[in-house]
C-alpha positions, 0 to 999 in steps of 0.5 A: 899562042893558045887557039880555041876552034869550034863550029856550026851549021846555018840554016839560011834563016838564020843568016837572011834579015838578021843580025849575029854576033859573039859575046866575050866575057873576058879573053886573056890577052890580046885576043883576034876572032875569025870566022871561016878563014877571015879577020873579024876584029881583035881585042887588048885588056883581059878583064874588058868585055867585047863583041864582034860582028859576025854577019858578014862572016857568016854563011849558010853551012859549017862554019868555023871559029878560030879565036887566036890568045896573045899571052906574054909572061910578066904581064900582070902583078896577080893574074893566074891563069890566060885563054877565055876564062868568063862566058861567051854569047852567041847572039842573034838580033833582027835589023832594028834590034836594042844593040847590047847593054843599050838600056840605060836606068838611073832612080831617085829612091825613095821618090820612086822616078827611074829615068830609062833611056833606050838606045835602037839599032836600025840596021835597015836601008830604009827609016824604021817606025814602032815602039819601045815598051817599058813595065816595070815587074817587083820582086814577087812579078806583079807588073807596077809600073808601065810606059809607052813611046814611039820611035822613029829610026834612019836607016844605018843609025841608031837614036836614043828613046827616054822615057819617065815611069814611076813607082809608089813607095819602092823598097830601096836598096840598100846593104840588110835589105838587097832589095831588086826590080826588074825592068823588061824593055820591048820594041815594036813594029806594026803591032810584032814585038822585035826585040826584048831586054830585061835589065835588074836594078835598084832604087837607092841613093848614094852621096858622098861628102867631104867631111861626114863621108858616105850615105847611102839612101840619107843615112850616114855608113861607113864602107868596111871593105875588102879587096878582091883579085878576079879569080878564086884562090887555089880554083882558079881563075875560070868563072865559077858561080858557086865558086864567086856566091860562096866567096862573096858570101864569107866576104859579107859574113866576117864583116864587111860590107863592101868590095872593091875589085882589085885590079879589073873589070870583074865578071858580071856575075861578081855584080849580079850575086853583089846586088843579090846579097847587098855588097857594095862595089867599088868597080876598078879597071885598071892597073897602070896607065900608060906606065907600065909594071911589066912587060907585057902588062897592057899598058902598051895599050892603054892609049889605043883601047882605054877608051874603047874597055871604059866605055864597055865596063861602064854601059854593062855595070852602069845598073847595078845598085850595089855599084857605087863608085868607078876606078 
């Protein structure tokens, strides 16, 4: 059993009229979060990202965060460590906001169509009316598409806003030319911006056929893949951006054009680098389901937690153009 502890000061302005959360990219495993001695929540899987709303537990003045991590072995066939090994984020937002991973972009390749679904969560005690404004920027920072639409969110509920933007003659994302675009999403109420999210994405099409295999942007591509476990060899389990980039660039330089994240949700940094250098990704979630491979592995929690973990995984990574399969 491992314990993590941290203190922070909260001013009135941080608490009044706002929401606070802690976002964990990965904790191995079976973790429980406490704020000021009160249990906030827990998470079982070691590879899924998760978020805890800590707003009701924070007070003005000194606050104490404690995380308990229960590591029991043997629990995996390949894992090289334990505890908090990916980034942790302290997030502040207003009572009306875009929830974590609340923007979804679906493109149609050369057609330049970007269909965007935006979730807007209203935690206020009254209906919120405002606008969702989208802008698409190319890799040079030029705004090339724009749209705005009104929303009305009832008290205590989330609504989903649907908008379609078009980009003329988009530069397609491919293995050789991983062209990326950026979507800026802003929520306005009474002319004031209350939330903002930036999302990277690409235009591309994928197709699998039973007789000819895989096609990227209409061109036949042989997948020359490697299986990569989550760790970084001798450097260990902790996320290290420079080491991840080096590892993926080595894979591509030796002729690989695809990776399979064996056997776990990857760090978000892995997905970002694959987007940027042109590596296709088969993203894998689990090594087992209900049937165990080791005494203390995730099969103990699969029935209760699999849906929660899959939802977190898919929502976080669904906008990456490098991703071609869920495994």
